[in-house]
C-alpha positions in Angstrom: 106.1 311.8 217.2 102.6 310.5 216.3 103.1 311.4 212.7 106.0 308.9 212.4 104.0 306.2 214.1 101.0 306.9 211.9 103.0 306.6 208.7 104.5 303.3 209.9 101.1 301.9 210.9 99.7 302.9 207.5 102.6 301.2 205.7 102.0 298.0 207.7 98.4 298.1 206.8 99.0 298.6 203.1 101.4 295.6 203.1 99.0 293.3 205.0 101.0 293.4 208.2 98.0 294.0 210.5 99.7 292.5 213.6 102.7 294.7 213.2 100.4 297.7 212.8 98.6 296.7 216.0 101.8 296.3 217.9 103.1 299.7 216.7 99.8 301.2 217.8 100.2 299.7 221.2 103.8 300.9 221.4 102.5 304.4 221.0 100.7 304.1 224.3 103.8 302.6 226.0 105.9 305.5 224.7 103.3 308.0 225.8 102.8 309.2 222.2 99.3 310.6 221.7 97.0 308.4 219.6 94.6 310.5 217.5 91.9 309.9 214.9 94.6 309.3 212.2 96.3 306.7 214.4 93.0 304.8 215.1 92.0 305.1 211.4 95.3 303.6 210.3 95.2 300.7 212.7 91.5 299.9 212.1 92.1 300.0 208.4 95.0 297.5 208.8 92.7 295.2 210.8 90.1 295.5 208.1 92.6 294.5 205.4 93.7 291.6 207.6 90.1 290.6 208.2 90.5 291.1 211.9 87.0 292.3 212.7 87.1 291.7 216.4 90.3 293.8 216.7 88.7 296.5 214.7 85.7 296.6 217.0 87.8 296.6 220.1 89.8 299.5 218.8 86.7 301.4 217.9 85.6 300.9 221.6 88.9 302.3 222.8 88.3 305.5 220.9 85.7 306.5 223.5 87.9 305.7 226.4 90.8 307.7 224.8 88.4 310.5 224.0 89.2 310.4 220.3 86.6 311.5 217.8 85.3 308.9 215.3 84.7 309.7 211.7 83.0 308.0 208.8 86.2 306.6 207.5 86.8 304.7 210.8 83.2 303.4 210.9 83.5 302.3 207.2 86.7 300.4 207.9 85.2 298.7 210.9 82.0 297.9 208.9 84.1 296.5 206.1 86.1 294.3 208.4 82.8 292.8 209.8 81.5 292.4 206.2 84.6 290.5 205.1 84.3 288.2 208.0 80.6 287.5 207.4 79.7 289.2 210.7 76.6 291.0 209.4 75.0 291.5 212.8 78.1 293.4 214.0 78.1 295.4 210.7 74.5 296.3 211.2 75.1 297.4 214.8 77.9 299.7 213.6 75.6 301.2 211.0 73.1 301.9 213.8 75.9 303.3 216.0 77.0 305.5 213.1 73.4 306.8 212.7 73.1 307.5 216.4 76.5 309.3 216.6 77.2 312.9 215.9 79.6 312.0 213.0 79.2 314.1 210.0 78.4 312.0 206.9 
């Protein structure tokens, strides 16, 4: 179930295992387990903690393709990943995207 995957992805993120979190997230698709906002939030947060800003942005882009709603927590994690990597232009673009989106702040 997606709940079990989400818990495991969150645990990987908390322990700095961003690559394991990403692999587990990808396994969800292979197993045809639905990936929801919680799944994306957990894996983007893991990427943020691992300073993997490019992966975080790529995942954010996949949310549209998967028709999964974005929330402020997800945007904040992606912005933080960019900030930690010194990618201020990408962080500013995300702030603009957040402002243009229909996400409740």
